[in-house]
C-alpha positions in Angstrom: 56.9 77.1 96.3 54.2 78.2 93.9 53.5 81.9 93.7 51.1 83.7 91.3 53.7 86.4 90.7 56.4 84.0 89.6 54.1 82.2 87.1 53.6 85.4 85.1 57.3 85.9 84.6 59.0 85.1 81.3 62.6 85.1 80.1 62.6 88.8 79.3 61.1 89.7 82.7 64.0 87.7 84.3 66.5 89.6 82.3 64.9 92.9 83.3 65.0 91.9 87.0 68.6 90.9 86.8 69.6 94.1 85.1 67.7 96.2 87.6 69.2 94.3 90.5 72.7 95.1 89.1 71.9 98.7 88.4 68.6 100.2 89.4 69.6 103.5 87.9 70.0 102.1 84.4 68.2 104.2 81.7 65.2 102.6 80.1 67.0 102.9 76.7 70.0 100.9 78.1 67.7 98.5 79.9 65.8 97.9 76.7 69.0 97.3 74.8 70.3 94.9 77.5 67.1 92.7 77.3 66.6 93.0 73.6 63.4 95.1 73.5 62.5 98.6 72.2 62.1 101.2 74.9 58.3 101.3 75.1 57.6 97.6 75.6 60.5 97.5 78.1 59.0 100.4 80.1 55.6 98.7 80.0 57.1 95.5 81.4 58.9 97.3 84.2 55.7 99.2 85.1 53.8 95.8 85.2 56.5 94.3 87.4 56.2 97.3 89.8 52.3 97.1 89.8 52.4 93.4 90.6 54.9 94.0 93.4 57.6 91.8 91.8 59.7 95.0 92.0 58.8 96.4 95.5 61.0 99.5 95.5 64.3 101.1 94.5 66.9 102.1 97.1 70.4 103.4 97.4 72.7 101.1 99.3 74.7 103.3 101.7 78.1 102.7 103.3 77.5 102.4 107.1 81.1 103.5 107.8 80.3 107.0 106.7 77.1 107.3 108.6 77.9 106.3 112.2 76.5 102.8 111.7 79.8 100.9 112.0 78.6 98.2 114.4 76.4 95.4 113.1 74.7 93.2 115.7 72.2 90.3 115.3 70.0 89.7 118.3 67.9 86.6 119.0 64.8 87.5 121.0 62.6 85.0 122.9 59.1 86.1 124.0 57.4 85.1 127.3 54.4 83.7 125.5 53.6 83.0 121.9 50.2 84.6 121.1 49.0 86.5 118.2 48.5 89.6 120.4 52.1 89.5 121.7 53.5 88.9 118.2 51.5 91.9 116.8 52.5 94.2 119.7 56.2 93.2 119.3 56.1 93.7 115.5 54.5 97.2 115.8 57.1 98.3 118.5 60.1 97.0 116.5 58.8 98.8 113.4 59.3 102.1 115.2 63.0 101.6 116.0 65.2 102.9 113.2 68.3 101.1 114.5 66.7 97.8 113.8 67.1 97.2 110.0 65.4 93.9 109.9 63.2 91.8 112.1 62.2 88.2 111.2 59.9 85.7 113.0 61.8 82.4 112.9 61.4 78.8 113.9 63.7 77.3 116.5 64.9 78.1 120.0 64.0 81.8 119.8 61.1 83.7 118.2 62.7 86.7 116.4 66.0 87.7 115.0 66.9 91.3 114.6 69.6 93.0 112.5 70.8 96.2 114.1 73.2 98.9 112.9 74.6 101.3 115.5 77.6 103.6 115.9 79.4 101.7 118.6 79.1 99.2 121.5 77.8 101.8 124.0 75.0 102.6 121.6 74.2 98.9 121.3 74.1 98.6 125.1 71.6 101.4 125.2 69.6 100.0 122.4 69.5 96.6 124.1 68.8 97.7 127.6 66.5 100.7 127.0 64.6 99.5 123.9 64.9 95.8 122.9 64.5 94.3 126.4 61.5 96.6 127.0 59.7 95.6 123.9 56.3 93.9 124.5 56.6 90.3 125.6 60.4 90.0 125.6 61.7 87.4 127.9 65.4 87.2 126.9 67.8 88.0 124.2 71.2 86.8 122.9 73.5 89.0 120.8 76.0 88.4 118.1 78.4 91.2 117.3 79.7 91.0 113.8 83.5 91.2 113.7 83.8 91.1 109.9 81.2 91.4 107.1 82.3 88.8 104.7 79.3 89.0 102.3 76.3 91.3 102.1 74.3 91.1 99.0 70.8 92.5 98.6 70.0 90.8 95.3 67.8 87.8 95.0 69.1 84.8 93.0 66.7 84.6 90.1 65.3 81.2 89.0 65.7 80.1 85.4 62.6 80.1 83.2 62.7 76.3 83.3 62.6 76.4 87.1 59.6 78.8 87.0 57.8 76.6 84.5 58.2 73.6 86.8 56.2 75.4 89.5 53.1 75.5 87.3 
């Protein structure tokens, strides 16, 4: 997949992105040392990556066990009809629900998949019945309660410079 943002990246940019994915709180001095630059050029590259939306934001990853968000549930949602208006209404309504961490329009037997974090099963039942099933256009849903989180990684596998150059 060719993207204008990936074509502008070079080997040092990839090193910066990898280092920031591993530790977004790294100092610019340490980051510069890690990627083999002096501080000012390193800072300029980071700012360019932010401006160009290669780096979208910085966030703390919180432990759900300490925050009453122990239960992780994925929900498949099918809509009654597939129209731009219904999709738009559904997206806007989902965006307002803080218990839904992610919402993805997907291909296949259903339209959307939701990732929800809630305190317990009774809270999920309330979320499903009072909110999800009342969202615009929802016909049906199917839920998958996570019994064990085997792997959760928020980093993106970075392509090599050679792979990026093949895109061009």
